[in-house]
C-alpha positions in Angstrom: 73.6 211.8 54.3 71.0 210.5 56.8 70.1 207.5 54.7 73.8 206.5 54.3 74.2 206.6 58.1 71.1 204.5 58.6 72.3 201.9 56.1 75.7 201.7 57.7 74.1 201.3 61.1 71.8 198.5 59.9 74.3 196.7 57.7 77.3 196.7 60.1 75.9 196.9 63.6 78.8 198.0 65.9 79.3 200.6 68.5 81.3 202.7 66.0 78.4 202.8 63.6 75.8 204.0 66.1 73.9 207.1 64.9 74.4 210.2 66.9 70.9 211.5 67.5 72.0 215.1 67.7 74.3 215.2 64.6 73.0 217.5 61.9 72.7 215.4 58.7 71.7 216.1 55.1 68.3 214.5 54.4 68.2 215.5 50.7 70.3 217.3 48.2 69.8 218.4 44.6 72.4 219.6 42.1 70.8 220.1 38.7 69.4 222.8 36.4 71.2 225.5 38.4 69.6 224.3 41.6 71.9 223.7 44.6 69.7 222.5 47.5 70.6 221.0 50.9 68.0 220.0 53.4 69.2 219.2 56.9 67.9 217.8 60.2 68.9 215.5 63.1 67.5 212.0 63.8 66.4 213.3 67.2 64.3 216.1 65.7 62.7 213.7 63.2 61.9 211.3 65.9 60.2 214.1 68.0 58.0 214.9 65.0 57.1 211.2 64.7 56.3 211.0 68.4 54.0 214.0 68.1 52.2 212.5 65.1 51.8 209.1 66.7 50.4 210.7 69.9 47.5 212.0 68.0 48.2 215.6 68.9 46.9 218.2 66.4 49.8 219.6 64.5 50.1 222.2 61.7 53.0 222.1 59.2 54.6 225.5 59.0 57.4 226.9 56.7 59.2 230.2 56.6 62.1 231.6 54.7 64.8 234.2 54.9 66.0 235.6 51.7 69.0 237.7 50.6 71.1 236.5 53.5 74.4 237.5 51.8 75.4 239.4 48.7 73.7 236.8 46.5 70.0 235.8 46.6 70.6 232.8 49.0 67.4 231.5 50.5 67.1 229.7 53.9 63.9 227.8 54.6 62.8 226.4 58.0 60.1 223.8 58.3 58.4 223.0 61.6 55.3 221.6 63.2 53.2 223.9 65.2 51.4 222.2 68.1 48.8 222.9 70.7 50.0 225.2 73.5 52.1 227.3 71.2 55.0 224.8 71.2 56.9 224.0 68.0 59.0 221.1 66.7 61.5 222.0 64.1 61.8 219.4 61.3 64.6 220.7 59.2 66.3 223.5 57.3 67.3 224.0 53.7 69.7 226.2 51.8 68.8 227.2 48.3 70.3 229.6 45.7 67.0 231.5 45.3 63.3 231.5 46.2 61.4 229.3 43.9 58.6 226.7 43.8 61.3 224.1 43.0 63.2 225.0 46.1 60.1 224.8 48.3 59.1 221.4 46.7 62.6 220.0 47.2 62.6 221.1 50.9 59.3 219.4 51.6 60.2 216.3 49.6 63.6 216.1 51.5 62.0 215.9 54.9 
């Protein structure tokens, strides 16, 4: 979990507790009411989005999904910022058991 890595880094600063900026980490998870949800990103990706927002660049939040990726109804969501010049900054990805408003809400709240 990203928040666990940040806490470890802040509480016990040492070289072995440095956060790898390119390591994929879970930013949120939910296991209840038949919902199994994981949302993932990297610290580097999240910092790139923060840099874009702080620069004042006009950005649009975008989301897309891929459904039925295996024999079950598994749903993969991708969230990104669309920026001027046609460039994009991915924010994170989530894996959910099915397409639902709860899965979409959990994905946005997790990032």
